[in-house]
Structures are given as structure tokens and as C-alpha cells.
C-alpha positions in Angstrom: 0.1 0.6 -0.1 2.5 2.3 0.8 4.1 2.0 -3.2 0.7 2.4 -4.6 0.0 5.9 -2.2 4.0 7.3 -3.3 3.4 6.2 -6.7 -0.1 8.8 -6.4 2.7 11.4 -5.2 4.6 11.8 -7.8 2.4 11.5 -10.0 0.0 13.9 -8.9 3.4 16.0 -8.6 5.2 15.6 -11.6 1.4 16.5 -13.0 2.3 19.4 -11.5 5.9 20.4 -12.0 4.7 19.7 -16.2 0.5 21.0 -15.5 0.3 24.3 -13.7 1.7 27.4 -14.9 3.0 28.8 -12.2 5.1 31.6 -12.1 8.2 31.8 -9.5 8.2 30.0 -6.3 5.3 29.5 -4.9 4.5 30.5 -1.9 1.2 28.1 -0.7 -0.2 25.0 -2.0 -2.4 24.7 -4.8 -5.5 24.5 -4.3 -7.9 21.7 -4.9 -9.0 22.7 -8.6 -5.7 23.5 -9.3 -4.5 19.7 -8.3 -8.3 18.6 -9.8 -7.4 20.5 -12.5 -3.7 18.7 -13.2 -5.4 15.6 -12.8 -7.8 16.4 -15.6 -4.7 17.5 -17.7 -2.5 14.0 -17.1 -6.4 11.9 -17.7 -6.1 12.8 -21.3 -2.5 12.5 -21.7 -2.4 8.9 -20.1 -6.0 7.7 -22.4 -6.4 7.6 -25.7 -9.3 7.6 -28.2 -10.2 6.7 -31.5 -9.1 9.0 -33.9 -13.2 10.2 -35.0 -13.0 11.7 -32.1 -11.5 14.6 -34.2 -13.5 15.9 -36.6 -9.7 15.9 -38.5 -5.9 17.2 -37.8 -6.6 20.2 -36.4 -9.3 19.5 -34.1 -8.8 20.7 -30.9 -8.9 18.4 -27.4 -12.2 20.2 -25.2 -12.3 19.8 -22.1 -15.5 20.7 -21.1 -17.0 21.8 -17.7 -21.1 20.5 -17.2 -22.4 23.1 -14.8 -21.5 25.1 -12.8 -17.4 26.3 -12.9 -15.7 25.3 -9.8 -11.6 25.8 -11.3 -12.4 29.0 -11.6 -10.0 29.8 -14.3 -6.8 27.3 -13.0 -8.9 24.6 -15.4 -7.0 27.0 -18.3 -3.6 28.0 -17.1 -2.8 24.4 -16.9 -3.9 23.4 -20.4 -3.1 26.9 -21.4 -0.2 25.9 -25.2 -0.4 22.4 -24.1 -1.1 19.8 -27.2 -2.6 16.1 -26.5 -1.9 14.1 -29.9 -0.8 17.3 -31.7 -4.4 18.5 -30.9 -4.7 22.0 -28.8 -6.4 21.9 -26.0 -9.4 24.2 -24.9 -12.0 24.6 -22.4 -15.7 24.9 -23.1 -17.9 25.5 -20.9 -21.2 23.7 -21.5 -25.7 24.4 -20.3 -26.2 20.9 -21.9 -25.3 17.1 -22.2 -25.7 16.8 -25.4 -24.6 19.7 -26.1 -21.8 17.8 -24.8 -21.0 15.4 -26.8 -18.3 17.0 -28.8 -16.1 16.8 -26.6 -12.7 14.9 -24.8 -13.6 15.0 -21.4 -16.4 16.2 -19.6 -15.8 17.3 -16.3 -20.4 17.1 -14.7 -20.6 19.7 -11.5 -21.8 17.5 -8.0 -24.5 19.6 -8.5 -25.9 17.7 -11.2 -26.0 14.4 -9.9 -29.9 14.8 -9.8 -29.9 14.2 -13.6 -26.7 12.0 -14.2 -29.2 9.6 -16.0 -29.7 11.9 -18.9 -26.2 12.7 -18.6 -25.4 9.3 -19.3 -28.3 8.7 -22.2 -26.9 11.8 -23.6 -24.1 10.8 -24.2 -23.7 7.3 -24.8 -22.1 6.8 -27.7 -19.8 9.0 -27.7 -16.5 9.3 -26.6 -16.6 11.4 -23.4 -14.4 10.6 -20.6 -16.9 11.7 -17.9 -15.4 12.3 -15.0 -17.2 13.9 -11.5 -16.7 14.7 -7.6 -19.9 12.8 -6.2 -20.4 9.9 -4.0 -21.4 6.9 -6.4 -20.2 8.7 -9.7 -19.0 5.6 -11.3 -21.8 3.2 -10.1 -24.3 5.5 -12.2 -21.9 4.6 -15.4 -19.8 7.9 -14.7 -16.4 6.7 -15.9 -13.4 8.5 -13.3 -14.4 10.0 -9.9 -12.8 11.9 -7.2 -12.2 11.5 -3.4 -10.8 12.4 -0.4 -8.9 9.9 0.8 -6.5 10.1 4.0 -7.2 14.6 3.7 -6.0 14.1 -0.6 -6.9 14.1 -3.7 -7.5 10.6 -5.4 -9.8 8.8 -8.0 -11.6 6.4 -9.2 -12.6 4.5 -12.6 -14.6 3.1 -14.1 -12.7 1.5 -16.4 -15.7 -1.3 -18.2 -17.3 2.0 -19.1 -13.9 3.9 -20.5 -13.6 0.7 -22.7 -17.7 1.3 -24.3 -16.4 4.2 -24.9 -14.0 2.9 -27.2 -11.8 4.7 -25.0 -8.8 3.3 -23.7 -6.8 4.1 -20.1 -3.7 3.5 -19.3 -2.6 0.8 -17.8 -0.2 3.2 -15.4 -3.2 5.1 -15.4 -5.4 2.2 -13.9 -2.6 1.1 -11.6 -3.4 4.2 -9.6 -6.8 4.9 -8.8 -8.2 3.7 -5.5 -10.7 1.5 -6.6 -12.5 0.7 -10.4 -15.7 -0.7 -10.4 -17.6 -2.0 -13.2 -19.9 -0.6 -15.2 -24.1 -1.2 -13.6 
């Protein structure tokens, strides 16, 4: 268990070093949503999307947010100037799940919990990696869920739901998950 904890800390530290656009020495530790923004970027790096997930070779890699944006500008700063498989990263806000069917990662605000069934139905047949921070998210059909464990931000993965969406999550990322679950 200690090795897994150390691996997660190394992953997180490297993610922050390579993704956060922090200038000079940082006087305070990163905020919860700076860390989660770094995680989202790393989820993108360690997941493969099918070629048809992009309209063309120049199409952006879109991280969407459904519902209220808890990241403020942290997510935009984290992905500024970054690419995934040569696709420039961009952030978009969505009001409805139908609008979000063309993004690659969709962070679903926990306040949308009551709409999960409708959201997952709208996204069925798409290649959208769904992420949230809500109890029972992966059991409901979500793919990646942030959880707090020992005062640290961790994540759990529903690899089967990702597979149904034709996404291939790296075994390195799967190995860092605190738990995996099967799709309902």
C-alpha cells in the first residue's frame, strides 16, 4: 500500500510540475482545483481516443464542464499552450449534456447529480470521458471520480464504462486508481 501511495504522490507532483503554469516560487500549496485541473490534464495524457473522436487533424482537444465551473481559471491556466496527440487543448462550458457530446473530457459538476441518468443517456455512443466528484458516480455509469482519501485527492475509475465509450485508459493510470468498478 505504501508503494501505491508513493506512486500516486509522484504522479501528482510530476503532473503539477509539468502542467501548472506557476511563475517563480509558490508560497502556498496548490488549491484543490489546481490539483484537480492537473489530474484532468493527466487523464487526457494517459487515455487514448479513437481517431474519429476528432473532426480533423487540427481539431482541438476539448475539456468541457457541465454545470457551474468550480475551477475558476485554474483549468484554463493548466492547459494553456498544451496539446494532446497534437490537438491544442481548449476548455468549454456546456449547459446541456447534448451540447457536450463533441468534447473529449467532460467534468460534471456534483450539483448535476440528479441529472446523471439523463446525462449518461445523452452521452451514450460518444467518446467522452466523464469525470466528477460525487459519491457513487462510477457506479452510476461515470468513468472517473475524484475522492478524498487520507486528506489527499485520489480518483477511482470505471474502466468498463470507458471501454464501452471506445476509450483506452493506460494501465499506468488504472494502477493509480484507488479502486475500479464495473459499469452497471
